[in-house]
C-alpha positions as CSV (number, residue, x, y, z in Angstrom):
1,M,-6.4,205.7,61.7
2,D,-6.1,208.1,58.2
3,Y,-3.5,207.7,56.5
4,L,-2.6,210.0,53.2
5,C,-0.3,209.5,50.3
6,L,3.2,211.5,50.5
7,T,4.6,211.2,46.8
8,I,8.4,212.4,46.7
9,L,9.0,213.7,44.2
10,A,13.5,213.8,42.2
11,N,14.6,216.6,40.6
12,T,14.1,217.2,36.3
13,G,16.7,214.8,34.9
14,E,18.2,213.2,37.8
15,A,19.4,209.8,37.2
16,E,17.2,206.4,39.4
17,A,20.2,205.4,41.2
18,A,21.1,209.8,43.0
19,F,17.3,210.3,44.1
20,K,17.6,206.5,45.7
21,A,20.9,207.5,47.5
22,R,18.4,211.3,48.4
23,L,15.9,209.2,49.7
24,T,17.9,206.7,51.7
25,A,20.4,210.0,52.6
26,F,17.2,211.6,54.0
27,W,15.8,208.1,55.5
28,S,18.5,207.1,57.3
29,H,18.5,210.4,58.6
30,L,15.3,211.1,60.3
31,I,15.0,207.3,61.3
32,R,17.9,209.3,63.8
33,S,16.5,212.6,64.3
34,A,12.8,212.4,64.9
35,P,11.9,207.9,65.8
36,D,8.0,209.4,65.7
37,T,7.6,210.8,63.0
38,Y,9.1,208.5,61.2
39,G,7.3,205.7,63.1
40,A,3.9,207.7,60.9
41,V,5.4,206.3,58.3
42,F,3.3,203.0,56.9
43,A,4.5,202.3,53.5
44,E,6.4,202.5,51.1
45,A,5.6,202.2,47.6
46,K,8.0,199.5,45.6
47,A,8.3,200.5,42.5
48,F,9.2,204.2,41.4
49,E,6.6,205.7,39.6
50,A,6.3,208.9,36.4
51,T,4.7,211.2,37.9
52,D,4.0,214.7,35.4
53,G,7.0,213.8,33.4
54,T,9.7,212.7,37.1
55,M,10.7,209.6,38.5
56,S,8.7,210.0,42.4
57,R,8.0,207.3,44.4
58,A,5.2,207.7,47.1
59,Y,4.6,206.9,51.2
60,V,1.7,206.4,52.8
61,V,1.4,207.9,55.6
62,E,-0.5,209.1,59.3
63,A,-2.0,211.7,58.4
64,G,-0.7,213.9,61.6
65,A,2.4,213.3,60.2
66,A,2.5,214.8,56.7
67,E,3.5,218.5,57.6
68,P,6.6,217.4,60.0
69,L,7.3,214.9,57.0
70,I,6.6,218.2,54.4
71,A,9.0,220.0,56.9
72,A,12.2,217.6,57.0
73,L,12.1,217.1,53.5
74,T,12.4,220.6,52.8
75,A,14.7,221.2,54.5
76,T,16.7,218.7,53.1
77,G,15.8,219.8,48.8
78,L,13.3,217.2,49.0
79,T,9.9,218.0,46.9
80,A,6.6,216.3,47.1
81,L,3.3,217.4,45.0
82,P,1.1,218.6,47.6
83,L,-1.0,217.2,50.2
84,D,-4.8,216.4,49.4
85,P,-5.7,215.9,52.8
86,D,-9.3,214.7,51.6
87,E,-8.3,211.6,49.9
88,T,-7.2,209.8,52.7
89,Y,-7.1,206.0,52.8
90,T,-6.9,203.0,55.1
91,K,-4.1,200.9,56.4
92,Y,-5.9,198.0,54.4
93,E,-5.1,199.3,51.2
94,A,-1.5,200.2,51.8
95,S,-1.3,196.8,52.4
96,G,-1.6,195.3,48.6
97,S,1.5,193.7,46.5
98,D,1.9,197.3,45.3
99,W,3.5,198.2,48.4
100,F,6.4,197.1,51.3
101,Q,5.2,197.9,55.2
102,I,7.5,199.8,57.0
103,A,8.8,197.5,60.4
104,H,9.2,199.7,63.3
């Protein structure tokens, strides 16, 4: 199975605590409203990063679930970097110490 890296961006100038709260609300909603889509999320980066000067958080998701995830993100006001469908990963590449595997 192929996986893609989905990077969700904070709003410009958004504090980490506010971004964490929005991510928590999004994932909590997705678990209840689209459990199959949530189940396609394999791992979450352990740390926030800076992407083009904006705070971000990366996730490893099944390639087939990427578009529904982006649609759900957009519907809740979150944005993500464009996906590169040619840059795929195996789940083993997201099993290192930089990632939390999400139990389903």
